VEXLO-883148 format. One line per 8 residues: number of its first residue (from 1); their letters; for each residue y, x, z of N, C-alpha, C. Coordinates in steps of 0.02 Angstrom, whole numbers, plus 50000, padded with zeros to 5 digits. Each point is the difference from the previous one (the first is absolute). Layout:
N
NUM) a) Y/X/Z/Y/X/Z/Y/X/Z | ...
! end
This chain:
243
1) xxxxxxxx) 49919/50018/49981/50088/49986/49999/50079/50027/50017 | 50013/49979/49966/50060/50064/49993/50057/49988/50072 | 50006/50045/50049/50026/49994/50035/50078/49980/50000 | 50026/49934/50045/50053/49977/49990/50023/50045/50052 | 50080/50004/49950/50062/49997/50029/50050/49957/50032 | 50027/50018/50058/50010/49968/50033/50093/50052/50028 | 50045/49935/50003/50052/50052/50027/50012/49953/50084 | 50052/50057/50049/50012/49966/50062/50062/50016/49995
9) xxxxxxxx) 50032/49949/50036/50073/50032/50007/50019/50046/50028 | 49967/50033/50051/50025/50038/50045/49969/50065/49971 | 50047/50053/50029/49960/50074/49954/49943/50020/50048 | 49967/50037/49979/49927/49993/49986/49982/50079/50048 | 49952/50028/50029/50001/50063/50049/49917/50003/49990 | 49987/50065/49992/49923/50026/49956/49994/49999/50059 | 49936/49981/50035/49969/50034/50052/50019/49902/50075 | 50028/49955/49968/49969/49978/50060/49998/49929/49984
17) xxxxxxxx) 49969/49933/50051/49995/49960/49966/50038/49935/49979 | 49984/49963/49973/50089/49951/49989/49960/49888/49991 | 50035/49983/49998/49981/49944/50005/50020/49966/49925 | 49987/49973/49927/50023/49977/49969/50025/49956/49995 | 50059/49985/49981/50066/49954/50002/49943/49897/49992 | 50016/49988/50006/49978/49883/49988/49983/49997/49932 | 50017/50031/49950/49980/49983/49941/49950/50033/49970 | 50012/50077/50041/49953/50033/49946/49969/50006/50050
25) xxxxxxxx) 49953/49998/50078/49943/49951/50048/49960/49971/49945 | 50068/49938/49984/49951/49940/49987/49976/50029/49895 | 50053/50033/50000/49944/50027/49918/49951/50050/50015 | 50001/50028/50021/49914/50053/50011/49959/49958/50060 | 50016/49965/50029/49960/49953/50064/49954/49972/49946 | 50034/49931/49983/50003/49943/50004/49975/49996/49910 | 50046/50025/49961/49996/49973/49911/49959/50069/49995 | 50005/50085/49988/49946/50035/49979/49950/49997/50068
33) xxxxxxxx) 50016/49973/50058/49898/50013/50048/50012/50071/50021 | 50014/50039/50019/49998/50094/49985/49995/49998/50086 | 49934/50035/50010/50017/50029/50067/49999/50074/50012 | 49970/50004/50062/50012/50064/50041/49955/50054/49975 | 50028/50083/49992/49979/50018/49944/50010/50020/49909 | 50003/49923/49974/50076/50021/49946/50048/50011/49985 | 50007/50002/49951/50079/50056/50017/50066/49957/49937 | 50037/50032/50020/50057/49957/49945/50057/50059/49997
41) xxxxxxxx) 50058/49992/49958/50059/50026/50006/50044/50007/50022 | 50029/50006/50034/50082/49986/50033/50077/50045/49963 | 50046/49952/49976/50050/50040/49996/50066/49960/50022 | 50055/50028/50049/50050/49960/50005/50080/50028/49987 | 49998/49987/49938/50055/50027/49968/50007/50065/49970 | 49993/50046/50064/50011/50063/49982/49990/50057/49945 | 49933/49960/49946/50014/50057/49963/49931/50025/50001 | 49960/49986/50063/49926/50023/49991/49956/49958/50041
49) xxxxxxxx) 49923/49983/49968/49972/49981/50017/49947/50044/50062 | 49944/49974/50048/49997/49994/50036/49906/49972/49996 | 49948/50023/50027/49960/50000/50022/49975/49976/50030 | 49966/49934/50004/49985/49980/50068/49924/49944/50022 | 49964/50004/50039/49961/49987/50035/49995/49932/50029 | 49984/49919/49998/49992/49970/50069/49954/50015/50038 | 50033/49970/50062/49983/50037/50061/49938/49915/50029 | 50055/49959/49989/49983/49929/50008/50024/49942/49962
57) xxxxxxxx) 49970/49946/50012/50022/49949/49930/49974/49936/50009 | 50053/49961/50017/49966/49934/50054/50056/49964/49930 | 50005/49902/50015/50021/49968/49965/50073/50016/50016 | 50010/50010/50055/50058/50027/49999/50055/50048/50002 | 49964/50060/50012/50009/50085/49996/49971/50020/49962 | 50047/50077/49991/49941/50019/49943/50048/50084/50021 | 49965/50062/50087/50007/50041/49977/49980/50042/49982 | 50052/50064/49985/49991/50046/49957/50007/50070/50038
65) xxxxxxxx) 49963/50046/49975/50014/50090/50000/50018/50024/49936 | 50049/50015/50002/50039/50032/49986/50021/50073/49977 | 49964/50005/49943/49975/50101/49991/50079/50005/49974 | 49958/50104/49967/50095/50023/49963/50031/49930/49932 | 50038/50045/49986/50032/49942/49967/50035/50058/49944 | 49987/49987/49942/50025/50029/49910/50069/49988/49973 | 50063/50034/49992/50038/49988/49956/49959/49976/49934 | 50001/49943/49987/49974/49985/49924/50080/49937/49959
73) xxxxxxxx) 50030/50034/49957/50053/49993/49956/49950/49973/49953 | 50040/49902/49992/50017/50005/49955/50049/49973/49944 | 50031/50012/50053/50086/49985/49982/50027/50015/49947 | 50025/49969/49949/50018/50009/49918/50073/50075/49979 | 50008/50024/49977/50053/50027/50013/50076/49981/49987 | 49991/49955/49958/50067/49937/49986/49982/49968/50074 | 50078/49988/50008/50018/49945/50065/50052/49952/49969 | 49945/49928/49997/50020/49959/49967/50018/49929/50053
81) xxxxxxxx) 50065/49980/49992/50004/49941/50057/49990/49953/49928 | 49970/49926/50034/50009/49952/49945/50022/49947/50041 | 50053/49975/49955/50065/49949/50051/49970/49912/49958 | 49969/49943/50040/49962/49985/49957/50023/49914/50010 | 50023/49973/49940/50032/49922/50029/49951/49965/50029 | 49984/49962/50052/49961/49925/50021/49956/50005/49940 | 49941/49978/49999/49977/49955/49959/49965/49928/50014 | 49952/49976/49947/49965/49920/50044/49934/50034/50046
89) xxxxxxxx) 49984/49946/50033/49930/50020/50010/49968/50065/50031 | 49937/50002/49960/49971/50048/49994/50029/50076/49989 | 50053/49971/49938/50020/50070/49972/50040/50052/50024 | 50028/49998/50047/50025/50054/50050/49957/50032/50023 | 49948/49965/50027/49933/50040/50048/49977/50059/49935 | 49976/49975/49951/49975/50009/49945/50047/50067/49973 | 50053/49992/49994/50048/50076/50009/49985/50043/50022 | 50037/49996/50077/49977/50044/50076/49953/50036/49983
97) xxxxxxxx) 49924/49964/50017/49952/50036/49999/49983/50033/49933 | 50009/49982/49944/49988/50041/49959/50071/50068/49991 | 50044/49970/50006/50064/50069/49985/49985/50056/50065 | 49954/49996/50053/49990/50022/50036/49917/50066/50007 | 49973/49962/49935/49943/50046/49982/50043/50037/49935 | 50020/49964/49976/50048/50035/49957/50034/50049/50017 | 50013/50023/50069/50058/50062/50042/50079/49986/50033 | 50012/49939/49978/50055/49992/50003/50021/50013/50074
105) xxxxxxxx) 50059/50053/50016/50007/50026/50079/50047/49911/50046 | 50041/49967/49970/50023/49952/49997/50020/49951/49997 | 49999/49950/50015/49993/49911/49983/50060/50000/50033 | 50038/49933/49975/50078/49949/50004/49975/49966/49983 | 49989/49909/50025/49993/49962/49961/50090/49941/50003 | 50010/49995/49958/50075/49968/49961/49989/49954/50002 | 50079/49975/50009/50017/49919/49995/50041/49995/49916 | 49994/49991/49956/50079/49978/49969/49990/49937/49974
113) xxxxxxxx) 50042/50006/49942/50013/49934/49997/49970/49942/50002 | 49944/50038/49917/49963/49950/49976/49927/49986/50060 | 50002/50031/50031/49943/50033/50045/49970/49924/50028 | 49972/49993/49980/49933/49914/50008/49973/50005/50061 | 50005/50022/50052/49974/50001/50060/50074/49984/50055 | 49960/49928/50054/50058/49985/50043/49972/50021/50050 | 50011/50038/50050/49960/50012/50059/50048/49979/50084 | 49983/49976/50058/50037/50016/50034/49957/50068/50021
121) xxxxxxxx) 50047/49998/50070/50018/50072/50034/49900/50014/50024 | 49993/49932/50058/49928/50014/50021/49971/50005/49911 | 49980/49964/49957/49940/50030/49952/50005/50043/49991 | 50085/50022/49972/49983/50060/49997/49980/50073/50015 | 50001/49985/50076/49998/50067/50057/49930/49983/49972 | 49956/49957/49991/49921/49973/50011/49980/50041/49922 | 50042/50012/49952/49971/50016/49919/50013/50071/50009 | 50040/50015/50045/50012/50076/50007/49966/50046/50034
129) xxxxxxxx) 49958/49946/50093/49945/50019/49998/49935/50028/49979 | 50014/49926/49938/49908/50016/49946/50010/50045/49962 | 50068/50021/49968/50002/50031/49964/49965/50065/50021 | 50050/50030/50088/49967/50060/50017/49942/50024/49997 | 49952/49945/50028/49936/49990/50010/49972/50029/49935 | 50006/49981/49937/49993/49984/49950/49997/50090/49947 | 50067/50011/50024/50030/50111/49982/49957/50030/50029 | 49983/49995/50084/49942/50021/50046/49911/49988/49958
137) xxxxxxxx) 49991/49956/49986/49945/49997/49991/49981/50003/49904 | 50067/50003/49983/49983/50056/49925/49978/50077/50012 | 50077/50014/50028/49972/50091/50039/49914/49981/50022 | 49985/49982/50033/49941/49985/50030/49935/50026/49925 | 50012/49960/49958/49978/49983/49946/49987/50060/49950 | 50076/50024/49990/50006/50058/49953/50014/50068/49993 | 49981/50001/50084/50000/50076/50032/50066/50032/50023 | 50057/49980/50005/50066/50006/50018/49986/50018/50059
145) xxxxxxxx) 50045/50042/50032/49977/50010/50072/50098/50009/50034 | 50053/49962/49979/50053/49982/50018/50005/49942/49971 | 50031/49985/50044/50019/49893/49989/50059/49997/49955 | 50000/49996/49932/50089/49978/49976/50039/49968/50049 | 50065/50006/49993/50049/49951/50031/50002/49946/49965 | 50022/49941/50070/50016/49913/49974/50070/50013/50013 | 50031/49961/49965/50097/50013/50007/49973/49928/50045 | 50080/49951/50020/50001/49973/50020/50026/49963/49928
153) xxxxxxxx) 49987/49931/50019/50032/49941/49944/50073/50000/49980 | 50056/50036/49962/50038/50014/49981/50012/49935/49939 | 50072/50013/49963/50025/49981/49934/49995/50056/49963 | 50000/49970/49937/50019/50048/49918/50041/50045/50027 | 50074/49964/50009/50061/50042/50029/49989/50044/50043 | 49968/49981/50047/50015/50063/50042/49955/50060/49993 | 49931/49963/49966/49947/50076/49981/50038/50042/49944 | 50051/49951/49964/50015/50058/49945/50051/50052/50028
161) xxxxxxxx) 50040/49979/50053/50046/50052/50029/49964/50025/50058 | 49956/50006/49989/49986/50068/50030/50028/50070/50011 | 50027/50038/50017/50006/50059/49958/49912/50038/49989 | 50014/50033/49969/49919/50011/49973/50019/50056/49950 | 49986/50083/50030/49973/50026/49929/49961/50004/49953 | 49930/49930/49974/49979/50013/49948/50004/49975/49952 | 49930/49967/49925/50045/50017/49947/49969/49922/50008 | 50068/49953/49982/50004/49923/49996/49949/49959/49965
169) xxxxxxxx) 49959/49959/49984/50006/49968/49978/49972/49926/49971 | 50003/49986/49952/49994/49913/49987/50011/49970/49964 | 49906/49988/49977/49970/49952/49961/50044/49935/50000 | 50004/50015/49893/50067/49965/49974/49988/49974/49909 | 49966/49920/49967/49957/50034/49954/50058/50028/49939 | 50069/49990/49991/50013/50042/49951/50028/50042/50016 | 49967/50053/50037/50013/50065/50044/50000/50051/49926 | 50007/50031/49997/49993/50056/49947/49982/50066/49988
177) xxxxxxxx) 49985/50035/50078/49959/50029/50027/49939/49998/50028 | 49961/50016/49997/49907/49984/50040/50024/50080/50048 | 49936/49970/50050/49966/50078/50035/49987/50084/49968 | 50004/49970/49935/49952/50057/49989/50072/50036/49964 | 50049/49970/49989/50078/50039/49947/50015/50032/50074 | 49995/49996/50077/50034/50001/50046/50002/50067/49982 | 50043/50082/50047/49996/50045/50025/49969/50032/50030 | 49939/50018/49993/49992/50047/50072/50029/50026/50026
185) xxxxxxxx) 49983/50056/50061/49949/49973/50038/50039/49954/50044 | 49954/49957/50025/50035/49937/50045/49953/50009/50062 | 50030/50005/50052/49959/49974/50060/49970/49953/50041 | 50087/49969/49988/50019/49920/50056/50012/49954/49936 | 49977/49926/50027/50034/49977/49950/50006/49933/50043 | 50065/49961/50001/49964/49945/50019/50012/49941/49925 | 49947/49963/50040/49978/49936/49950/50044/49929/50006 | 50020/49958/49956/49993/49950/50023/49969/49929/49945
193) xxxxxxxx) 49981/49971/50055/49945/49924/49929/50055/49950/50023 | 50022/49953/49964/50014/49952/50016/49958/49938/50004 | 50037/49943/49999/49952/49942/49996/49950/49975/49929 | 49984/49967/50027/49962/49954/49964/50057/49991/49907 | 50044/49937/50068/50066/50027/49935/50031/50024/49962 | 50008/50071/50016/50029/50053/50006/50078/49976/50025 | 50015/50077/49978/50080/50021/50040/50038/49945/49985 | 50076/49998/50063/50040/49956/49933/50045/50034/49971
201) xxxxxxxx) 50030/49983/49938/50049/50069/49986/50048/49993/50025 | 50032/49993/50064/50025/50034/50032/49965/50061/50050 | 49944/49990/50020/49981/50029/50052/49955/50048/49935 | 50001/49987/49935/50002/50069/49954/50043/50021/49996 | 50050/49994/50022/50074/50037/49990/49985/50063/50059 | 50007/49960/50069/50028/50011/50047/49902/50069/50012 | 49974/49995/49959/49944/50072/50013/50034/50048/49966 | 50031/50014/49950/50022/50027/49942/50070/50024/50066
209) xxxxxxxx) 50019/49975/50046/50068/50022/50004/49969/50065/50056 | 49932/49972/50006/49953/50043/50069/49999/50041/49963 | 50014/50001/49950/49956/50076/49953/49888/50002/49996 | 50030/49919/49994/49896/49985/49965/49989/50019/49924 | 49942/50016/49975/49994/50026/49943/49970/49938/49995 | 50022/49978/49925/49923/49953/49977/49963/50027/49945 | 49956/49960/50014/49934/50042/49977/49977/49933/49983 | 49929/50025/49948/49951/49937/49941/49942/50017/50022
217) xxxxxxxx) 49971/49977/50025/49909/50004/49969/49979/49981/49954 | 50023/49975/49960/49943/49993/49921/50033/49947/49996 | 49975/49966/49922/50031/49946/49962/49976/49924/50043 | 49965/50007/50046/49992/49933/50018/50011/49968/50082 | 50010/49944/49997/50047/49964/50048/49925/50009/50092 | 50007/50025/50030/49925/50027/50030/50062/49945/50072 | 49929/49998/50065/50034/49933/50047/50028/50093/50023 | 50005/49944/50054/50029/50057/50094/49939/50033/50015
225) xxxxxxxx) 49959/49975/50009/49955/50044/50041/49963/50060/49963 | 50016/49985/49920/49960/50027/49956/50037/50046/49965 | 50081/50006/49987/50059/50038/50022/50014/50031/50051 | 49965/49997/50062/49988/50055/50053/49959/50040/50007 | 49967/49970/49959/49911/50044/50001/50007/50064/49944 | 50028/49986/49963/49977/50011/49911/50058/50070/50015 | 50077/50002/50037/50047/50023/49998/49971/50046/50063 | 49994/49982/50063/49959/50089/50033/49957/50017/49952
233) xxxxxxxx) 49939/49973/49974/49949/50046/49966/50054/50041/49956 | 50021/49985/49953/50048/50030/49969/50034/50062/50041 | 50007/49989/50044/50077/50038/50033/49935/50057/50039 | 49945/49980/50017/49950/50086/50015/49989/50005/49953 | 49977/49985/49925/49980/50038/49956/50037/50045/49976 | 50072/49987/50001/50045/50025/49998/50032/50049/50036 | 50002/49987/50049/50034/50065/50037/49933/49986/50073 | 49986/49957/50027/49947/50013/50053/49925/50062/49985
241) xxx) 49934/49929/50018/49948/50049/50021/49947/49953/49965 | 50012/49982/49963/49939/49933/49954/50008/50031/49923 | 49945/50034/49981/50008/50018/49917/49929/49990/49954
! end
């Protein structure tokens, strides 16, 4: 059986015994039905991975012995910050999950004029917590040992106005440049993905004022979740670690 990778939110120290956190204990003990003597891999966001042996497993608690850790860097050399306008249903969750797998470092959910998602503060907080869980789960699955940062939900204009020395990119169907025509080298990118209805003319003008470059992915109009993942993949191929 493939050794499960489990995230632990507190710093891990070799030679100690710890209780896994509630969700991790439930997954290891109840879902995977692992028992004493079996092995798991732990990571705490420090870019290390630790071998661990289960010393006790019940329906409610899993205790493990933490062994030596090793640095295991799976991060892309491209520092990529995704600004994604909120999308409906499971599309936002899908975009967050796959962008983590593709190597995004920072994700900021955005609200724009044509954003079709309307949430009160309570529902938005629940969504935020769910997105955080999706990020952690994606790291467990894809082998990343640092956790991408999920920023608070803010307006598109606030995000665009933030001081940043990154190359700023905005996907636009009438742009004349493509990712392949961007000059090398590029180390940091701030990528804006608009809503399903696109950015308004005022918002497009505002992005230009904040020095965003309009780029085109191709001749076809893509859905917002397809646009994000296609753009991230193209950026990682040109400037990152996908080949």
